[in-house]
Rosetta silent file (secondary structure, phi, psi, omega in degrees, C-alpha in Angstrom):
SEQUENCE: MRDNISNVFAALSDPTRRDLFEQLLQHPEGLTATELAEEASVSRQAIVKHLQVLALCALATSERDGREVRYFAATDAAQRASTWLSDRSTAWDRRIAALDDGVRRSRAARASSTRRP
SCORE:     score description
SCORE:     0.000 S_00000001
   1 L     0.000  139.436 -178.751  -20.429   43.973   21.808 S_00000001
   2 L   -72.917  159.574  175.869  -23.324   46.217   22.684 S_00000001
   3 L   -75.423  168.024 -177.097  -23.178   49.982   22.073 S_00000001
   4 H   -58.875  -44.182 -179.179  -22.457   52.409   24.896 S_00000001
   5 H   -62.012  -43.674  175.205  -26.042   53.395   25.448 S_00000001
   6 H   -58.065  -43.176  178.238  -27.097   49.772   25.786 S_00000001
   7 H   -59.084  -41.169  177.071  -24.267   49.271   28.245 S_00000001
   8 H   -62.560  -48.135 -177.552  -25.512   52.207   30.341 S_00000001
   9 H   -66.438  -37.125  178.052  -29.062   50.805   30.427 S_00000001
  10 H   -64.690  -45.895  179.711  -27.742   47.330   31.268 S_00000001
  11 H   -61.702  -41.603 -175.801  -25.632   48.700   34.127 S_00000001
  12 H   -84.277   -2.365  174.222  -28.424   50.787   35.511 S_00000001
  13 L   -71.778  -19.015  177.534  -30.938   47.922   35.234 S_00000001
  14 L   -87.533  125.984 -179.130  -29.490   46.592   38.469 S_00000001
  15 H   -58.620  -38.645 -179.496  -31.056   48.263   41.560 S_00000001
  16 H   -66.967  -42.253  178.257  -27.827   48.100   43.549 S_00000001
  17 H   -65.867  -41.632  176.249  -25.853   49.857   40.748 S_00000001
  18 H   -56.513  -43.695  179.045  -28.591   52.468   40.385 S_00000001
  19 H   -62.763  -44.486  178.681  -28.325   53.118   44.104 S_00000001
  20 H   -62.449  -42.236  178.411  -24.559   53.361   44.009 S_00000001
  21 H   -64.436  -38.424  175.667  -24.707   55.705   41.035 S_00000001
  22 H   -63.745  -40.715  178.117  -27.256   57.953   42.881 S_00000001
  23 H   -61.075  -45.763 -179.455  -24.981   57.985   45.927 S_00000001
  24 H   -64.626  -40.959  178.321  -21.939   58.977   43.810 S_00000001
  25 H   -59.721  -34.511 -176.582  -24.047   61.737   42.179 S_00000001
  26 H   -83.053   -8.667 -179.373  -24.922   63.116   45.640 S_00000001
  27 L  -129.955   83.596 -176.633  -21.269   63.170   46.713 S_00000001
  28 L   -62.460  -18.624  176.013  -19.119   65.077   44.207 S_00000001
  29 L   -77.361   -4.573  179.016  -16.149   64.609   46.533 S_00000001
  30 L    85.465  164.806  179.858  -16.393   60.880   45.826 S_00000001
  31 E  -137.910  148.267  174.728  -16.895   57.885   48.036 S_00000001
  32 E   -89.037  162.625  179.080  -14.831   54.810   48.830 S_00000001
  33 H   -61.239  -36.605  178.396  -16.228   51.309   48.499 S_00000001
  34 H   -62.603  -42.691  178.496  -16.039   51.058   52.286 S_00000001
  35 H   -64.302  -40.990  179.573  -18.134   54.184   52.683 S_00000001
  36 H   -65.795  -36.839 -176.130  -20.636   52.883   50.111 S_00000001
  37 H   -75.659  -16.711 -178.993  -20.871   49.504   51.831 S_00000001
  38 L   -57.342  -39.639 -176.460  -21.754   51.051   55.212 S_00000001
  39 L  -109.743    8.919 -174.787  -25.387   51.457   54.150 S_00000001
  40 L   -93.910  158.300  179.280  -25.595   48.736   51.556 S_00000001
  41 L   -93.651    5.811  177.156  -27.293   45.384   51.854 S_00000001
  42 L  -122.058  168.504 -175.467  -24.395   43.686   50.069 S_00000001
  43 L   -73.763  164.067  179.439  -20.730   43.160   50.973 S_00000001
  44 H   -59.542  -37.601 -179.424  -17.917   45.573   50.279 S_00000001
  45 H   -66.397  -38.529  174.546  -16.543   43.096   47.674 S_00000001
  46 H   -61.785  -42.755  174.921  -19.915   43.141   45.909 S_00000001
  47 H   -58.265  -44.829  177.949  -19.893   46.916   45.944 S_00000001
  48 H   -58.071  -44.946  179.934  -16.464   46.885   44.289 S_00000001
  49 H   -62.731  -40.934  178.753  -17.710   44.587   41.554 S_00000001
  50 H   -64.717  -39.265 -179.916  -20.763   46.833   40.949 S_00000001
  51 H   -67.437  -35.089  177.150  -18.441   49.890   40.816 S_00000001
  52 H   -63.160  -40.472  176.908  -16.283   48.129   38.268 S_00000001
  53 H   -60.807  -48.562  178.054  -19.339   47.594   36.086 S_00000001
  54 H   -59.078  -38.698  178.590  -20.257   51.291   36.412 S_00000001
  55 H   -71.259  -37.714  175.505  -16.730   52.250   35.501 S_00000001
  56 H   -63.689  -26.981  177.731  -16.660   49.961   32.447 S_00000001
  57 L   -95.340    8.014  179.623  -19.827   51.713   31.228 S_00000001
  58 L    65.181   27.873  177.604  -18.348   55.126   31.883 S_00000001
  59 L  -101.017   -7.553  175.615  -20.762   55.917   34.683 S_00000001
  60 E  -148.270  152.111  173.104  -18.011   56.132   37.332 S_00000001
  61 E  -124.165  163.273 -179.656  -14.366   56.948   37.609 S_00000001
  62 E  -134.984  158.044 -179.354  -11.925   56.093   40.333 S_00000001
  63 E  -150.513  133.179 -178.453   -8.846   57.642   41.883 S_00000001
  64 E   -70.513  136.188 -178.108   -6.468   56.214   44.409 S_00000001
  65 E  -133.456   81.369 -174.988   -6.690   58.105   47.767 S_00000001
  66 L    68.014 -121.103  178.654   -3.884   56.660   49.978 S_00000001
  67 L   -85.054  -10.106 -177.077   -4.900   53.019   50.668 S_00000001
  68 E  -106.034  164.619  173.227   -8.427   53.472   49.410 S_00000001
  69 E  -115.295  130.240 -178.491   -9.840   54.015   45.982 S_00000001
  70 E   -99.260  133.311 -178.858  -12.340   56.937   45.731 S_00000001
  71 E  -109.169  143.384 -178.367  -15.155   56.598   43.200 S_00000001
  72 E  -131.032  147.801  173.883  -16.892   59.480   41.417 S_00000001
  73 E   -71.513  141.026  173.239  -20.013   59.710   39.271 S_00000001
  74 L  -122.673  125.307 -167.703  -19.329   60.342   35.616 S_00000001
  75 L  -104.710   -5.720 -174.419  -22.378   61.784   33.886 S_00000001
  76 H   -66.224  -44.144 -178.906  -21.505   62.010   30.164 S_00000001
  77 H   -66.275  -39.897  177.225  -22.645   58.444   29.340 S_00000001
  78 H   -62.856  -38.013  179.353  -25.823   58.909   31.413 S_00000001
  79 H   -67.831  -39.673  176.339  -26.478   62.165   29.610 S_00000001
  80 H   -61.268  -41.325  177.342  -26.094   60.493   26.213 S_00000001
  81 H   -66.528  -41.312  179.708  -28.563   57.769   27.228 S_00000001
  82 H   -64.593  -42.371  175.854  -31.002   60.427   28.560 S_00000001
  83 H   -58.768  -43.585  177.748  -30.708   62.311   25.247 S_00000001
  84 H   -60.700  -46.761  179.909  -31.372   59.170   23.283 S_00000001
  85 H   -61.280  -43.574 -179.946  -34.481   58.485   25.424 S_00000001
  86 H   -61.975  -41.705  176.253  -35.701   62.027   25.028 S_00000001
  87 H   -59.898  -42.758 -178.699  -35.292   61.857   21.267 S_00000001
  88 H   -67.619  -40.229 -179.267  -37.247   58.553   21.154 S_00000001
  89 H   -62.114  -41.999  177.361  -39.904   60.057   23.402 S_00000001
  90 H   -59.933  -46.819 -177.479  -40.364   63.063   21.128 S_00000001
  91 H   -65.911  -40.242  177.542  -40.726   60.825   18.082 S_00000001
  92 H   -71.008  -32.638  174.159  -43.254   58.585   19.781 S_00000001
  93 H   -58.309  -42.555 -179.180  -45.201   61.603   21.032 S_00000001
  94 H   -68.486  -38.516  178.760  -45.563   62.778   17.417 S_00000001
  95 H   -66.523  -42.386 -178.550  -46.671   59.274   16.273 S_00000001
  96 H   -64.807  -42.307  176.214  -49.182   58.963   19.039 S_00000001
  97 H   -60.134  -41.334  178.043  -50.563   62.460   18.295 S_00000001
  98 H   -65.754  -45.164  177.163  -50.934   61.542   14.607 S_00000001
  99 H   -61.314  -43.646 -179.316  -52.685   58.350   15.528 S_00000001
 100 H   -63.435  -43.377 -179.945  -54.997   60.117   17.939 S_00000001
 101 H   -62.618  -43.120  175.428  -55.803   62.690   15.261 S_00000001
 102 H   -59.999  -41.253 -178.068  -56.568   59.910   12.747 S_00000001
 103 H   -67.697  -44.511  179.829  -58.844   58.142   15.186 S_00000001
 104 H   -59.500  -43.714  179.750  -60.732   61.405   15.976 S_00000001
 105 H   -66.939  -37.243  177.434  -61.207   62.177   12.228 S_00000001
 106 H   -67.722  -41.789  174.348  -62.395   58.653   11.578 S_00000001
 107 H   -61.890  -42.454  179.172  -64.897   58.793   14.432 S_00000001
 108 H   -64.664  -44.320 -179.869  -66.126   62.205   13.287 S_00000001
 109 H   -65.765  -38.975 -179.092  -66.528   60.956    9.699 S_00000001
 110 H   -68.091  -42.092 -177.479  -68.400   57.818   10.923 S_00000001
 111 H   -68.392  -36.915 -178.499  -70.630   59.895   13.178 S_00000001
 112 H   -75.458  -29.607  179.249  -71.539   62.362   10.412 S_00000001
 113 H   -78.894  -23.286  176.537  -72.292   59.550    7.921 S_00000001
 114 H   -81.946  -16.898  179.467  -74.617   57.800   10.396 S_00000001
 115 H   -83.616  -17.861 -178.957  -76.704   61.017   10.960 S_00000001
 116 L   -74.280  137.688 -179.704  -77.774   61.302    7.323 S_00000001
 117 L   -70.694    0.000    0.000  -81.307   60.005    6.572 S_00000001
């Protein structure tokens, strides 16, 4: 089984699920699958399946509202994935800066050695 961060990235790799997650983020009062399907290019049943994937990855929660189920964005898992990405980005920025510094020093040393008679 993949770890939670991998599951978040896998879930959000699908453009329909990303769109659904974005819509849920914009509606803190929650949305039903029927409401989400009104503007979607896929069926209500497909929307429900996508919402189930988001729920399994802790990106959405659901709550019964009469005969409908209302879905809400859950941001903790997305925040953990974002933090992981940010940490990786910082580490890579340091590595790239060190590489850039090494290349500059190497070029400067080569340039000064070719100037000598």
